[in-house]
C-alpha positions as CSV (number, residue, x, y, z in Angstrom):
1,X,50.4,103.5,78.1
2,X,49.4,106.2,80.6
3,X,51.3,109.5,80.2
4,X,52.2,111.8,83.0
5,X,54.1,115.1,82.9
6,X,57.0,115.8,85.1
7,X,58.9,119.2,85.2
8,X,62.5,118.8,84.1
9,X,64.5,118.9,87.3
10,X,67.7,120.8,87.7
11,X,71.0,118.9,87.9
12,X,74.0,120.7,86.3
13,X,76.6,118.0,87.2
14,X,78.4,116.0,84.6
15,X,77.6,112.4,83.8
16,X,80.3,110.0,84.9
17,X,80.9,106.3,84.6
18,X,83.4,104.0,86.3
19,X,85.7,102.1,83.8
20,X,84.9,98.9,85.7
21,X,81.2,99.2,85.2
22,X,80.8,96.1,83.0
23,X,82.9,94.0,85.3
24,X,80.9,95.2,88.3
25,X,77.6,94.3,86.6
26,X,78.9,90.8,85.8
27,X,80.3,90.3,89.3
28,X,77.0,91.4,90.8
29,X,75.0,89.0,88.7
30,X,77.2,86.2,89.8
31,X,77.1,87.3,93.4
32,X,73.3,87.4,93.4
33,X,73.1,83.9,91.9
34,X,75.7,82.6,94.4
35,X,73.6,83.6,97.4
36,X,70.2,82.7,95.9
37,X,68.9,86.3,96.2
38,X,66.9,86.0,93.0
39,X,65.1,82.7,92.6
40,X,62.3,82.7,90.1
41,X,62.7,83.2,86.3
42,X,60.4,86.2,86.5
43,X,62.5,87.7,89.3
44,X,65.7,87.1,87.3
45,X,64.3,88.9,84.3
46,X,63.3,91.8,86.5
47,X,66.8,91.9,88.1
48,X,68.5,91.9,84.7
49,X,66.4,94.8,83.5
50,X,67.0,96.8,86.7
51,X,70.8,97.1,86.1
52,X,71.4,97.9,89.8
53,X,75.2,97.8,89.4
54,X,75.0,100.7,86.9
55,X,73.8,103.1,89.6
56,X,76.9,102.4,91.7
57,X,79.1,102.6,88.6
58,X,77.9,106.1,88.0
59,X,77.9,107.2,91.6
60,X,81.4,106.0,92.4
61,X,83.2,106.9,89.2
62,X,86.9,106.5,90.3
63,X,86.6,103.5,92.7
64,X,88.7,100.5,91.9
65,X,87.3,97.2,90.7
66,X,87.2,95.5,94.1
67,X,85.7,98.6,95.8
68,X,83.1,99.1,93.0
69,X,81.8,95.6,93.3
70,X,81.2,96.2,97.0
71,X,79.1,99.3,96.2
72,X,77.2,97.6,93.4
73,X,76.4,94.6,95.5
74,X,75.5,96.7,98.6
75,X,73.0,98.8,96.6
76,X,71.7,95.7,94.9
77,X,71.1,94.2,98.4
78,X,69.2,97.3,99.4
79,X,67.0,97.2,96.3
80,X,66.2,93.6,96.8
81,X,65.3,94.2,100.4
82,X,63.0,97.0,99.2
83,X,61.4,94.6,96.7
84,X,60.9,92.0,99.4
85,X,59.1,94.6,101.5
86,X,56.9,95.5,98.5
87,X,56.0,91.8,98.1
88,X,55.0,91.7,101.8
89,X,52.4,94.4,101.6
90,X,54.9,97.3,102.0
91,X,57.0,95.4,104.5
92,X,55.5,93.3,107.3
93,X,56.7,94.4,110.7
94,X,57.9,90.9,111.8
95,X,59.9,90.5,108.6
96,X,61.6,93.8,108.9
97,X,62.3,93.2,112.6
98,X,64.0,90.0,111.6
99,X,66.2,91.8,109.0
100,X,67.0,94.5,111.7
101,X,68.0,91.7,114.1
102,X,70.3,89.7,111.8
103,X,71.9,92.8,110.3
104,X,72.7,94.1,113.8
105,X,74.2,90.8,114.8
106,X,76.4,90.7,111.7
107,X,77.6,94.2,112.2
108,X,78.4,93.6,115.9
109,X,80.0,90.2,115.8
110,X,79.8,88.8,112.2
111,X,77.4,86.1,113.4
112,X,74.7,85.0,110.9
113,X,71.5,83.9,112.7
114,X,68.4,84.1,110.5
115,X,65.4,81.9,109.7
116,X,65.1,80.2,106.3
117,X,63.2,83.1,104.6
118,X,66.0,85.5,105.6
119,X,69.1,83.4,105.2
120,X,69.9,84.6,101.7
121,X,69.8,88.2,102.7
122,X,71.7,87.5,105.9
123,X,74.5,85.5,104.2
124,X,74.9,88.0,101.4
125,X,75.1,90.9,103.9
126,X,77.7,89.1,105.9
127,X,79.8,88.7,102.8
128,X,79.5,92.4,102.1
129,X,80.5,93.3,105.7
130,X,83.5,91.0,105.6
131,X,84.8,92.8,102.5
132,X,84.0,96.2,103.9
133,X,85.9,95.4,107.1
134,X,89.0,94.5,105.1
135,X,89.3,98.1,103.9
136,X,87.5,100.1,106.6
137,X,89.1,101.3,109.8
138,X,87.5,100.6,113.2
139,X,86.3,104.2,113.4
140,X,84.8,103.9,109.9
141,X,83.1,100.7,110.8
142,X,81.4,102.4,113.8
143,X,80.0,105.1,111.5
144,X,78.8,102.6,109.0
145,X,77.0,100.6,111.7
146,X,75.2,103.7,112.8
147,X,74.1,104.6,109.3
148,X,72.7,101.1,108.8
149,X,71.0,101.1,112.2
150,X,69.4,104.5,111.3
151,X,68.3,103.1,108.0
152,X,66.6,100.1,109.5
153,X,65.0,102.1,112.3
154,X,63.5,104.4,109.7
155,X,62.2,101.5,107.7
156,X,60.4,100.3,110.8
157,X,59.0,103.8,111.3
158,X,57.5,103.5,107.8
159,X,56.0,100.0,108.4
160,X,54.5,101.2,111.7
161,X,52.9,104.1,109.9
162,X,51.4,101.8,107.3
163,X,50.0,99.4,110.0
164,X,48.4,102.3,111.8
165,X,47.1,103.8,108.5
166,X,49.0,107.0,109.4
167,X,50.3,109.4,106.8
168,X,53.4,111.4,108.0
169,X,53.3,115.1,108.0
170,X,55.5,116.9,105.4
171,X,57.9,117.9,108.2
172,X,58.2,114.4,109.6
173,X,58.6,113.0,106.2
174,X,61.4,115.4,105.3
175,X,63.2,114.6,108.6
176,X,63.0,110.8,108.1
177,X,63.5,110.6,104.3
178,X,67.4,110.9,104.4
179,X,67.4,107.7,106.5
180,X,64.8,105.6,104.7
181,X,66.7,106.0,101.5
182,X,69.9,104.5,103.0
183,X,72.0,107.1,101.3
184,X,73.9,108.0,104.4
185,X,75.3,104.5,104.3
186,X,76.4,105.1,100.7
187,X,77.9,108.4,101.7
188,X,79.9,106.6,104.4
189,X,81.2,104.2,101.7
190,X,82.9,107.2,99.9
191,X,85.8,106.9,102.3
192,X,86.7,103.3,101.7
193,X,85.6,103.0,98.1
194,X,87.2,106.2,96.8
195,X,90.0,106.4,99.3
196,X,88.9,109.9,100.4
197,X,89.9,110.5,104.0
198,X,88.6,113.6,105.8
199,X,89.7,114.4,109.3
200,X,87.0,114.2,111.9
201,X,86.8,117.9,112.4
202,X,86.2,118.4,108.6
203,X,83.8,115.5,108.2
204,X,81.8,116.7,111.2
205,X,81.9,120.4,110.3
206,X,78.5,121.9,109.8
207,X,79.1,122.9,106.2
208,X,80.2,119.4,105.2
209,X,77.3,117.8,107.1
210,X,74.9,120.1,105.2
211,X,76.5,119.2,101.9
212,X,75.9,115.5,102.7
213,X,72.3,116.2,103.7
214,X,71.6,118.3,100.6
215,X,73.0,115.5,98.3
216,X,70.8,113.0,100.2
217,X,67.7,115.2,99.8
218,X,68.3,115.7,96.1
219,X,68.7,112.0,95.4
220,X,65.7,111.0,97.6
221,X,63.3,113.7,96.4
222,X,64.2,113.0,92.7
223,X,63.5,109.3,93.4
224,X,60.1,110.3,94.9
225,X,59.3,112.1,91.7
226,X,60.2,109.1,89.6
227,X,58.4,106.6,91.8
228,X,55.3,108.5,93.0
229,X,52.9,107.0,90.5
230,X,53.9,103.5,91.4
231,X,53.7,104.2,95.1
232,X,50.4,106.1,94.7
233,X,48.8,103.1,92.9
234,X,50.1,100.8,95.7
235,X,48.6,103.1,98.3
236,X,51.9,104.0,99.9
237,X,52.0,107.4,101.5
238,X,55.8,107.6,102.0
239,X,56.5,109.9,99.1
240,X,57.2,113.6,98.9
241,X,54.6,114.2,96.2
242,X,52.0,112.3,98.1
243,X,52.5,114.0,101.5
244,X,52.6,117.4,99.9
245,X,49.4,116.7,98.1
246,X,47.6,115.4,101.2
247,X,48.7,117.9,103.8
248,X,48.4,121.0,101.6
249,X,45.3,119.8,99.6
250,X,47.1,120.3,96.3
251,X,46.2,118.9,93.0
252,X,48.5,116.1,91.8
253,X,50.1,118.5,89.2
254,X,50.7,121.2,91.9
255,X,52.2,118.6,94.3
256,X,54.6,117.3,91.5
257,X,55.5,120.9,90.7
258,X,56.2,121.7,94.4
259,X,58.3,118.6,94.8
260,X,60.3,119.5,91.7
261,X,60.8,123.1,93.0
262,X,62.0,121.8,96.4
263,X,64.5,119.5,94.6
264,X,65.8,122.3,92.4
265,X,66.2,124.6,95.5
266,X,68.2,121.9,97.3
267,X,70.5,121.5,94.3
268,X,71.2,125.2,94.4
269,X,71.7,125.1,98.1
270,X,74.3,122.3,97.6
271,X,76.1,124.4,94.9
272,X,76.2,127.4,97.2
273,X,77.5,125.3,100.1
274,X,80.2,123.7,97.9
275,X,81.4,127.2,96.8
276,X,81.7,128.5,100.4
277,X,83.3,125.7,102.3
278,X,86.0,126.8,104.8
279,X,89.7,126.7,104.1
280,X,91.1,123.6,105.9
281,X,94.5,123.8,104.3
282,X,95.7,122.8,100.8
283,X,95.9,119.0,101.3
284,X,92.6,118.7,103.1
285,X,90.9,121.1,100.7
286,X,91.9,118.8,97.8
287,X,90.4,115.8,99.6
288,X,87.2,117.7,100.4
289,X,86.9,118.7,96.7
290,X,87.2,115.0,95.7
291,X,84.5,114.2,98.3
292,X,82.2,116.9,96.8
293,X,82.8,115.5,93.3
294,X,81.5,112.1,94.5
295,X,78.4,113.8,96.0
296,X,77.8,115.5,92.6
297,X,78.3,112.1,90.9
298,X,75.6,110.6,93.1
299,X,73.1,113.2,92.2
300,X,73.8,112.9,88.5
301,X,74.0,109.1,88.7
302,X,70.5,108.9,90.1
303,X,69.0,110.7,87.1
304,X,71.1,108.9,84.5
305,X,70.3,105.5,85.9
306,X,66.6,106.2,86.4
307,X,66.1,107.6,82.9
308,X,68.7,105.7,80.9
309,X,69.7,102.4,82.5
310,X,67.0,100.8,84.6
311,X,63.5,99.5,83.8
312,X,62.8,99.5,87.6
313,X,60.3,102.3,87.3
314,X,58.8,101.0,84.1
315,X,58.9,104.4,82.4
316,X,59.6,105.8,79.0
317,X,60.9,109.3,79.1
318,X,60.5,111.9,76.3
319,X,61.6,115.5,76.6
320,X,59.1,118.1,75.3
321,X,59.9,121.3,73.4
322,X,59.1,123.3,76.6
323,X,61.8,121.4,78.6
324,X,59.4,119.2,80.6
325,X,59.5,115.4,80.7
326,X,56.6,113.3,79.5
327,X,56.7,110.1,81.6
328,X,54.9,107.2,80.0
329,X,54.1,104.2,82.2
330,X,55.1,101.0,80.3
C-alpha cells in the first residue's frame, strides 16, 4: 500500500442517517438489477462495495422511504454514468452527447430514444423522472431540468478539455466545478424529498444562493481531495489539487494543503452565512432552517460516506496524533 497524508478538513456538522437507509440500499440494488445497470460479476462486486445508497441516506436524513429511494437511485445513476465515462477514457464526446440527448428528451417529453449501449441508463433515468414528476410541481420540474442540463453541459466541457489536452485555469475550474458534480440537482431535490418549500423570493435571495454554492463547493472540493490520487494516476486534470499544483507550480503537498485550506474557509463562510440570513417571518424562517440543516447534512454525509461506508476511493483512513489523516491506497 502507498500512504499519502491529507490534512484533516474542517466539518463541524453532526452525523445523520435516515431510518430507511437499509430499505433504500435494498431497493437500489433491486432497481440497478432490474434495469441492467450493472452487468458483469466484477461490476456487481464493485457496486456492492461502493454503497451508493448510504450517501443519500446520510444527506437526506428525514426523507420518507419513497423519497429516499429516489435520492439513492438518482445518485447511483450519476455514479454509474461517471464510471462509464472513466471506462471510456474519461468520457468520449459522442457517448456523453448521446447521454445529453436522451436525458434532454426524457426531461422534455418523457420519450426514451437511445441506442443499445445507452438504453439501460435511459430507461432507468426515465423511471426516476416519472417518480420525481409525481411529487414535484411544474415550477420545480423546470428548475430540475435546468440543473441537469447545466450538469451535462459541464461534463461536455470537461470532455472537450481532455480531447484538446487542455487543463483549466484555477478560476475556470472553480466556476465549473459546482456543475460538474451535479450537486445543484441534488440541492433541487431537497424540496420534493424533504418537503421543504421556500418561496421564490427566499430561494432566489443572494444569501440563500450563496449558502447553496458554499455547500456545493465544500462537497466538491472535499471529493477532489479524496479522489485526486486516483485522478492524477489516470492523467485527469479536472481536480482542485491538480489545477492548483499546475497553475501555481506547487509541490503536491502544498497543493493538497491549499485545497484543504480553501475547503475549510468555505465551511466557515457557510457558517457565517447561515448565522446572518435575513428575517423572512417565523414560518419561512423555520423552513429555511430546515433547508440549511439538509445542506449541513450533505457536507457531513460526503465525509462519513467517503471515509466509513464506501470502497469507491479504495482508501484506508487512519488519523494521526497530530490530527492529520494518513490515506493508504488499497
